[in-house]
C-alpha positions, 0 to 999 in steps of 0.5 A: 213638797209634792207629797204635801201638795198631793195630800192637801188637794186629796183632802180638799177633794174628799171634803168637797165630795162630801159637801157635794153629796150632802148639799147637792140634793137639797140644791136640786130640790130648791131649783126644781121647786121653781120648775113649771112642769109637774114631771120630775127632773124635766126642766121646762121653765122658771115658774112660781106656780107651785108656791101659788098652789101651795097657798091653797093646799089646806092639808100641807098648811095645817100640817105645817102649823101643827108641826111648828106648834109641836116643835116649839112646845117640844123644844121648850119642854125638852130644854127644861127637863133636859137641863134639870136632868143634866144638872143632877147627873153632873153636880150630884155624883152620888144618890140612890138610883143614880145609875137607873136615872142615868140609864133612863135619861140615855135610853131614848138615844139608843132605842129604835124609834119604832119601839118607842112609838109602839110602847107609847101608843100602847100606854096612851091607849090604855090611859085613854081607856081608863081616864078618857084622856089624852086623845091621839093628836097634838098632846100625844105627839108632843109627849113622844117628841119630848121624851126623845128630845129630853135625852138629846138636850140632856147630853148637850147641856151636860157636856157644857156643865162638865166644862164649866168650872165649879169654882164660880158656884162655890164662890157664890155660895161662899158669898151667901147665895142659896142653891136655887139662887146659884142655879138661876144667877150663876149656872144658867147664864154660863150655859145659855149657849148650850141651852140655845143649841139644845133648843134648836136641836130638839126643835129640828128633831121634832119638826122632821120626825115621822116615826113617832108622829105616825104612831101617836097622831090621830084623825085630823092631826097629821104633821107636815112630815107625815103629809109629805111622806104619804104624798111621796108614796104616790109620786113626787108632788111639786108642791112638796118641793115648794114647802121643802124649799120654804122650810130650808129657808126658814131653818137657815135664817133661824140657824144664822140668826141664833149663831150670830146671837150666841157669838155676840153673847160669847164675845160680851161674856169674854169682855166682862170676864176680862174687865173683871179680871183687870179690876181684880188685878188693879 
């Protein structure tokens, strides 16, 4: 009995220490975003001064909106490309060049971002010299983030496709559906949760990326992480704490809302399956 008690509390203690290690710095950052003093880690009173000054900081605001635009575009493009790649790899086991295609899709997952950023920079500079397009900025950052995000989206969607029964697709084809109708009417509705998870994952990866953005950005196109990183090198700015706290708030709201939506959709889907099963038995 005492051994079980010790094991239970030992596990809870390690779990609590792990959560404390992960979330205590975030809590401290949010708390000190309301500090009236500019000095770090010296609490001198509650104030919303830095949030007010943040509204007048055009560099951070422009970087934030640029990051949001790039993240949304990256998430949408990554989910579309990653879904098609995952579907091909999962549903078509044999085709010419499958091994090469699978390796190319998975390569960004194991390749250092420094190598990816440098190779993309050299390629895009060469393309720009030949055609005059694209200039380093939103487009080039979006291309780099999409390359990385597509690999993550493909992994998430492919894992869901492996769990999904192929009998539903086969039944739809037996009833006369064409392949593209099966994909849009049967496959996609059954992997919506994976699509949502992939979208959120790639959105987050794009929003906080520094390495690829540093290689692919140009004059006047600094994303929010680059602005924060450049200011942190010169000393912590309390306005950075404020923008980080706002980002945490927005991301938390988005995660909670999406989780509730996906849970509701899953419950609805299970009810529909149960109703259809009962109807067949009757």
